[in-house]
PLY file of the C-alpha trace (Angstrom):
ply
format ascii 1.0
element vertex 390
property float x
property float y
property float z
element edge 389
property int vertex1
property int vertex2
end_header
7.40 -18.71 17.90
4.56 -16.20 17.67
4.52 -13.03 15.57
1.59 -10.63 15.74
0.68 -8.10 13.04
-1.40 -4.99 13.54
-2.52 -2.09 11.37
-5.39 0.11 10.25
-8.23 -1.10 8.06
-7.18 -0.07 4.54
-5.38 -1.76 1.67
-2.32 0.42 2.23
-1.94 -1.04 5.72
-3.18 -4.53 5.01
-1.47 -5.67 1.80
2.10 -5.08 3.09
1.18 -7.16 6.15
0.02 -9.93 3.81
3.29 -9.72 1.87
5.40 -9.96 5.04
3.31 -12.86 6.40
3.90 -14.84 3.21
7.62 -14.08 3.26
7.86 -15.03 6.94
6.52 -18.49 6.19
9.01 -18.89 3.36
12.01 -17.69 5.40
10.93 -19.76 8.42
10.85 -22.86 6.24
14.31 -22.07 4.86
15.66 -21.54 8.39
13.94 -24.66 9.80
11.66 -22.66 12.11
8.97 -25.28 12.66
6.73 -23.66 15.27
5.83 -20.36 13.58
2.40 -18.97 14.51
1.07 -15.78 12.93
-1.64 -13.51 14.35
-3.34 -10.30 13.28
-4.91 -7.93 15.79
-7.01 -5.05 14.53
-10.47 -3.89 13.41
-12.65 -6.07 11.18
-12.41 -3.68 8.25
-10.40 -5.41 5.60
-8.99 -8.72 4.45
-10.05 -11.23 7.11
-10.71 -13.91 4.47
-7.26 -13.40 2.94
-5.65 -13.71 6.36
-7.52 -16.93 7.00
-6.31 -18.32 3.67
-2.73 -17.59 4.77
-3.29 -19.33 8.15
-3.02 -16.04 10.03
-5.26 -16.05 13.10
-7.38 -12.88 13.35
-8.14 -11.28 16.70
-10.76 -8.60 16.12
-10.69 -5.64 18.50
-12.42 -2.26 18.51
-10.62 0.97 17.90
-11.58 4.57 17.24
-10.28 7.46 15.19
-9.18 10.85 16.46
-10.20 13.21 13.66
-8.44 16.50 12.97
-11.73 18.36 12.92
-14.58 18.75 15.39
-16.91 15.77 15.46
-19.05 14.18 18.15
-17.56 10.89 16.92
-14.29 11.96 18.53
-16.07 11.72 21.89
-17.67 8.33 21.31
-14.48 6.97 19.74
-12.58 7.64 22.97
-14.65 4.90 24.58
-14.00 2.59 21.60
-10.27 3.14 22.06
-10.45 2.37 25.79
-12.40 -0.84 25.17
-10.01 -1.72 22.34
-6.96 -1.33 24.59
-8.54 -3.53 27.27
-9.35 -6.25 24.73
-5.90 -5.94 23.16
-4.22 -6.34 26.55
-6.21 -9.44 27.40
-5.76 -11.11 24.02
-2.08 -10.24 23.76
-1.53 -11.64 27.26
-3.15 -14.91 26.11
-1.11 -15.02 22.88
2.09 -13.50 24.32
3.81 -12.96 20.95
7.58 -12.82 20.66
7.39 -9.69 18.50
4.74 -7.29 17.14
4.88 -5.82 13.64
2.81 -2.65 13.20
1.87 -0.89 9.97
0.35 2.00 11.88
-3.08 3.54 11.42
-5.84 3.97 13.99
-6.45 0.21 14.12
-2.93 -0.45 15.42
-3.12 1.81 18.48
-4.66 -0.65 21.00
-2.19 -3.41 20.07
0.76 -1.01 20.29
-0.29 0.09 23.79
-0.72 -3.54 24.83
2.73 -4.45 23.50
4.30 -1.54 25.39
2.63 -2.52 28.68
3.54 -6.20 28.28
7.13 -5.42 27.15
6.75 -7.18 23.81
9.35 -6.04 21.22
7.84 -3.90 18.47
8.89 -3.24 14.89
6.99 -0.58 12.94
6.86 0.21 9.25
5.90 3.57 7.74
4.72 3.64 4.12
4.55 7.42 3.66
6.96 10.35 3.52
5.22 11.83 6.59
4.57 9.25 9.35
1.11 8.94 10.84
0.39 9.77 14.47
0.29 6.15 15.67
3.67 5.35 14.15
5.19 8.54 15.54
4.00 7.50 18.98
5.18 3.89 18.59
8.58 5.01 17.27
9.56 6.12 20.78
9.88 2.54 21.98
10.02 0.49 18.78
13.11 -1.71 18.43
13.18 -1.33 14.64
11.66 1.23 12.23
11.33 0.53 8.52
10.57 3.44 6.17
9.70 3.67 2.50
10.67 7.30 1.79
13.85 9.05 2.95
11.83 12.11 4.01
10.16 10.11 6.81
13.36 9.86 8.86
13.12 13.56 9.75
10.02 12.81 11.85
11.40 9.76 13.67
14.06 9.11 16.33
17.53 9.49 14.86
19.51 6.36 14.15
16.54 3.95 14.26
15.11 4.21 10.72
16.02 1.88 7.88
15.09 2.52 4.25
13.41 -0.74 3.21
10.74 0.33 0.71
7.28 -1.21 1.01
6.58 -4.97 1.05
4.99 -5.95 -2.26
2.86 -9.05 -2.76
4.91 -11.12 -5.19
1.73 -12.63 -6.62
0.97 -9.33 -8.37
4.29 -9.54 -10.24
5.13 -11.56 -13.34
2.62 -13.09 -15.73
2.25 -12.78 -19.49
1.13 -9.67 -21.39
-0.83 -11.65 -23.99
-2.70 -13.49 -21.23
-3.31 -10.19 -19.46
-4.85 -8.69 -22.61
-7.07 -11.73 -22.90
-8.09 -11.42 -19.22
-9.29 -7.85 -19.80
-10.66 -8.61 -23.29
-8.32 -6.14 -24.97
-8.32 -6.98 -28.65
-6.45 -4.05 -30.23
-2.77 -3.07 -30.27
-3.51 0.47 -29.05
-1.61 1.82 -26.01
-3.24 1.06 -22.66
-3.89 3.81 -20.10
-4.82 2.46 -16.66
-6.58 4.51 -13.97
-6.20 3.12 -10.47
-8.19 4.29 -7.46
-6.70 1.81 -4.91
-8.89 -0.17 -2.51
-11.30 2.69 -1.77
-11.46 4.21 -5.24
-10.81 7.87 -6.12
-13.91 9.91 -6.90
-12.14 12.87 -8.49
-10.12 10.64 -10.79
-13.32 8.80 -11.73
-15.02 12.10 -12.56
-12.08 13.27 -14.68
-12.00 9.99 -16.63
-15.71 10.23 -17.44
-15.27 13.81 -18.70
-12.66 12.76 -21.28
-13.70 9.15 -21.83
-14.80 9.70 -25.43
-11.42 11.24 -26.37
-9.51 8.61 -24.39
-11.16 5.67 -26.12
-10.59 7.29 -29.51
-6.84 6.98 -28.90
-6.26 4.33 -26.23
-7.53 1.22 -24.53
-8.67 2.30 -21.07
-8.55 0.25 -17.86
-10.39 1.82 -14.96
-10.47 0.54 -11.37
-13.12 2.65 -9.63
-13.55 1.23 -6.13
-16.51 -1.06 -5.42
-18.80 1.67 -4.08
-18.38 3.73 -7.26
-18.64 0.98 -9.85
-22.33 1.06 -10.77
-22.47 4.86 -10.95
-19.36 5.01 -13.17
-20.63 2.22 -15.44
-23.96 4.01 -15.85
-22.37 7.34 -16.79
-19.81 5.67 -19.07
-22.56 3.89 -21.02
-24.11 7.27 -21.82
-20.78 8.88 -22.77
-19.85 5.96 -25.03
-23.29 5.48 -26.56
-21.76 6.36 -29.94
-18.16 5.67 -29.01
-15.72 2.79 -28.56
-17.34 0.86 -25.73
-15.11 -2.12 -26.43
-12.03 -0.06 -25.48
-13.28 0.78 -21.98
-12.74 -1.86 -19.30
-14.09 -0.93 -15.86
-13.78 -2.81 -12.54
-14.66 -2.02 -8.95
-11.95 -4.08 -7.26
-9.26 -6.39 -8.61
-7.96 -9.51 -6.90
-4.27 -10.42 -7.03
-4.55 -12.07 -10.45
-6.41 -9.00 -11.70
-3.83 -6.60 -10.28
-0.97 -8.58 -11.83
-2.59 -8.40 -15.25
-3.62 -4.77 -14.71
0.00 -3.73 -14.23
1.25 -6.12 -16.90
-0.92 -4.80 -19.70
-0.66 -1.08 -18.79
1.58 1.30 -20.71
0.83 4.32 -18.49
-0.77 4.39 -15.04
-2.73 7.29 -13.52
-3.19 6.91 -9.78
-3.24 8.46 -6.34
0.07 8.69 -4.48
-0.29 6.27 -1.60
2.99 4.61 -0.69
1.94 1.08 -1.63
0.62 2.22 -5.00
3.90 3.98 -5.81
6.01 0.96 -4.91
3.81 -1.39 -6.92
4.12 0.91 -9.95
7.88 1.08 -9.38
8.18 -2.71 -9.08
6.61 -3.00 -12.54
8.74 -0.15 -13.93
5.71 1.65 -15.36
5.52 5.33 -16.38
2.89 7.13 -14.34
0.97 10.27 -13.54
0.34 10.69 -9.82
-2.52 12.81 -8.46
-1.98 13.21 -4.68
-5.07 13.26 -2.49
-5.28 16.84 -1.27
-7.05 15.87 1.98
-4.51 13.18 2.95
-3.26 13.43 6.53
-0.18 15.67 6.86
-0.31 16.07 3.06
1.67 12.82 2.91
0.55 11.80 -0.58
1.90 15.00 -2.06
5.26 14.44 -0.37
5.31 10.80 -1.49
4.67 11.87 -5.07
7.35 14.55 -5.20
10.04 12.33 -3.67
9.24 9.72 -6.33
9.11 12.40 -9.06
12.52 13.70 -7.98
13.95 10.43 -9.34
12.39 11.10 -12.76
9.91 8.24 -12.46
6.58 10.08 -12.65
4.69 13.27 -13.45
2.78 14.88 -10.58
-0.54 16.57 -11.27
-1.92 18.44 -8.26
-5.55 17.69 -7.44
-6.31 21.42 -7.52
-5.18 21.37 -11.19
-7.12 18.24 -12.11
-8.95 19.67 -15.09
-9.97 16.69 -17.27
-8.49 18.06 -20.49
-5.25 18.97 -18.72
-5.02 15.33 -17.65
-5.66 14.26 -21.24
-2.94 16.65 -22.45
-0.42 15.17 -19.96
-1.27 11.64 -21.14
-0.78 12.62 -24.78
2.46 14.45 -23.95
3.99 11.37 -22.32
3.03 9.01 -25.14
4.44 11.49 -27.67
7.93 11.09 -26.16
9.05 7.43 -26.16
12.49 8.40 -24.85
10.92 10.08 -21.82
8.75 7.01 -21.19
11.86 4.82 -21.23
13.63 7.14 -18.78
10.59 6.91 -16.47
10.65 3.11 -16.66
14.32 2.98 -15.74
13.92 5.48 -12.90
10.97 3.52 -11.50
12.92 0.26 -11.53
15.81 1.90 -9.66
13.38 3.18 -7.00
11.73 -0.22 -6.47
12.57 -2.51 -3.53
11.50 -6.03 -4.42
13.34 -7.45 -1.40
11.45 -5.37 1.18
9.19 -8.15 2.50
12.12 -10.56 2.89
14.26 -7.98 4.70
11.45 -7.21 7.15
10.61 -10.89 7.64
14.22 -11.73 8.52
14.44 -8.83 10.95
11.21 -9.91 12.65
12.56 -13.44 13.07
15.80 -12.06 14.46
13.88 -9.96 17.00
11.69 -12.91 17.91
14.69 -15.20 18.42
16.44 -12.53 20.46
13.42 -12.20 22.76
13.67 -15.95 23.48
17.45 -15.83 23.94
18.16 -17.79 20.75
20.54 -16.43 18.05
19.34 -16.09 14.46
21.66 -16.00 11.45
21.51 -12.55 9.80
22.13 -12.92 6.08
21.20 -9.35 5.08
22.33 -6.24 6.96
19.73 -4.01 8.58
21.55 -0.74 9.15
19.75 2.40 10.33
20.12 5.59 8.31
22.86 7.89 9.65
24.76 4.88 10.98
27.53 2.89 9.34
0 1
1 2
2 3
3 4
4 5
5 6
6 7
7 8
8 9
9 10
10 11
11 12
12 13
13 14
14 15
15 16
16 17
17 18
18 19
19 20
20 21
21 22
22 23
23 24
24 25
25 26
26 27
27 28
28 29
29 30
30 31
31 32
32 33
33 34
34 35
35 36
36 37
37 38
38 39
39 40
40 41
41 42
42 43
43 44
44 45
45 46
46 47
47 48
48 49
49 50
50 51
51 52
52 53
53 54
54 55
55 56
56 57
57 58
58 59
59 60
60 61
61 62
62 63
63 64
64 65
65 66
66 67
67 68
68 69
69 70
70 71
71 72
72 73
73 74
74 75
75 76
76 77
77 78
78 79
79 80
80 81
81 82
82 83
83 84
84 85
85 86
86 87
87 88
88 89
89 90
90 91
91 92
92 93
93 94
94 95
95 96
96 97
97 98
98 99
99 100
100 101
101 102
102 103
103 104
104 105
105 106
106 107
107 108
108 109
109 110
110 111
111 112
112 113
113 114
114 115
115 116
116 117
117 118
118 119
119 120
120 121
121 122
122 123
123 124
124 125
125 126
126 127
127 128
128 129
129 130
130 131
131 132
132 133
133 134
134 135
135 136
136 137
137 138
138 139
139 140
140 141
141 142
142 143
143 144
144 145
145 146
146 147
147 148
148 149
149 150
150 151
151 152
152 153
153 154
154 155
155 156
156 157
157 158
158 159
159 160
160 161
161 162
162 163
163 164
164 165
165 166
166 167
167 168
168 169
169 170
170 171
171 172
172 173
173 174
174 175
175 176
176 177
177 178
178 179
179 180
180 181
181 182
182 183
183 184
184 185
185 186
186 187
187 188
188 189
189 190
190 191
191 192
192 193
193 194
194 195
195 196
196 197
197 198
198 199
199 200
200 201
201 202
202 203
203 204
204 205
205 206
206 207
207 208
208 209
209 210
210 211
211 212
212 213
213 214
214 215
215 216
216 217
217 218
218 219
219 220
220 221
221 222
222 223
223 224
224 225
225 226
226 227
227 228
228 229
229 230
230 231
231 232
232 233
233 234
234 235
235 236
236 237
237 238
238 239
239 240
240 241
241 242
242 243
243 244
244 245
245 246
246 247
247 248
248 249
249 250
250 251
251 252
252 253
253 254
254 255
255 256
256 257
257 258
258 259
259 260
260 261
261 262
262 263
263 264
264 265
265 266
266 267
267 268
268 269
269 270
270 271
271 272
272 273
273 274
274 275
275 276
276 277
277 278
278 279
279 280
280 281
281 282
282 283
283 284
284 285
285 286
286 287
287 288
288 289
289 290
290 291
291 292
292 293
293 294
294 295
295 296
296 297
297 298
298 299
299 300
300 301
301 302
302 303
303 304
304 305
305 306
306 307
307 308
308 309
309 310
310 311
311 312
312 313
313 314
314 315
315 316
316 317
317 318
318 319
319 320
320 321
321 322
322 323
323 324
324 325
325 326
326 327
327 328
328 329
329 330
330 331
331 332
332 333
333 334
334 335
335 336
336 337
337 338
338 339
339 340
340 341
341 342
342 343
343 344
344 345
345 346
346 347
347 348
348 349
349 350
350 351
351 352
352 353
353 354
354 355
355 356
356 357
357 358
358 359
359 360
360 361
361 362
362 363
363 364
364 365
365 366
366 367
367 368
368 369
369 370
370 371
371 372
372 373
373 374
374 375
375 376
376 377
377 378
378 379
379 380
380 381
381 382
382 383
383 384
384 385
385 386
386 387
387 388
388 389
C-alpha cells in the first residue's frame, strides 16, 4: 500500500504532513497493514531530513508560484509549473500510489494535477479559515476534504468538508515544566511570556519585542523565537537594549526542534504569535492563553479570519498588525496577567477548541481510501461525517 503526501514548502504545510505520516505508521501497525510505503512529492524547501528519518521517500519536483501582483517571476514560474507537472506525472506513474494526501500550497499543484490525470484518489486538508487557491481547485475532485476552521466550508463544495482540526505532532506535547525551565535556563519564578514567529519568523513582532524588551524583562521571563534569518540581528540589538538590564531573563532562539517546541509551550504562561492555523492549534492543544497578531499581507486575509474564529471562543486576544504599537502590546500583556480568572477562561476555551485526535482521524480515512481503491474493506472505528450531513 502506497500513500503519497504533497504540500507547499513551509512549516504550516509540512509539520501536519509529518504528524499524519507518524500516525499512519502507528495505525497501520495496529491494523496489521504490513506493506505500507510513504512518499512525499514537492519542492525541496523544507524538512527533507525529517522525512528521511521517518522513512518517507522524497520525490523532489519543481513548482512555481502565481503571485497576486505583477512580477516577471510569474512568467518564468509558468515554465517551472509545466516542468513540475511533467515530472510529477512521470514519478507518480512509477510510484502509482493508492491515495494522495495534499496540504495545499504552490508546491502541491503538480502532484494534484498528476493525481487527477492518473485517477488516483485525493484527500485534501485546509489549515486556514479561507482555503488557498490550490486547495480550492483540488476540492472539485477530492474524495475527502478536512478543514480546521468552520468558516472554510463556505468556500468548498457542499457536503464534502469535515471539521478535523489540524494534525499536531505529538512529540511537541507533554514533558515536565521544571525540565523545560532548565532547558531554557530560566532560574526565576517570574511569569513567562513567549513570542513565536513560526518557521519563517515574524519581523514586526521581533521589532515590537525589541522596543519594549527592557520593560518586559523587568516584569517577566521572555522567550523569543525569531526565525533563523533574523536571529543574529535580533541578538545584536537586544544586547544593546539590555546592556544595563536583565539579560538573564531574555532567551532568544532562531528555530526550535521538537524538543525545544515542547518545552517552549510547556514553560510559557502567555504566548504572542502570528495566526497561522498550525500555530493556533498547537497553542490550543497546550491550553495556553495567547495574543494573536494576524499577518496583514496573508493571502485572502486568512490569518485574520483564523484569529477571529478562535477569539470567538474566548481563547485569545487579537491585536491587528496595523495597531501593533509596542507599548500597546505591552499593555495587553499586562492586562491579561492582571486578571487570573480571564487567563483561566482562555485556557479552558483553548482546550475545548483543540483537536488532539486530528492526525489519527486523517490517517484512518487515508487508509480507508487506500483500501477502497484496491477493493479491500477497512474497518472504520471513527466516523468521518461531512458538515451539513447526518
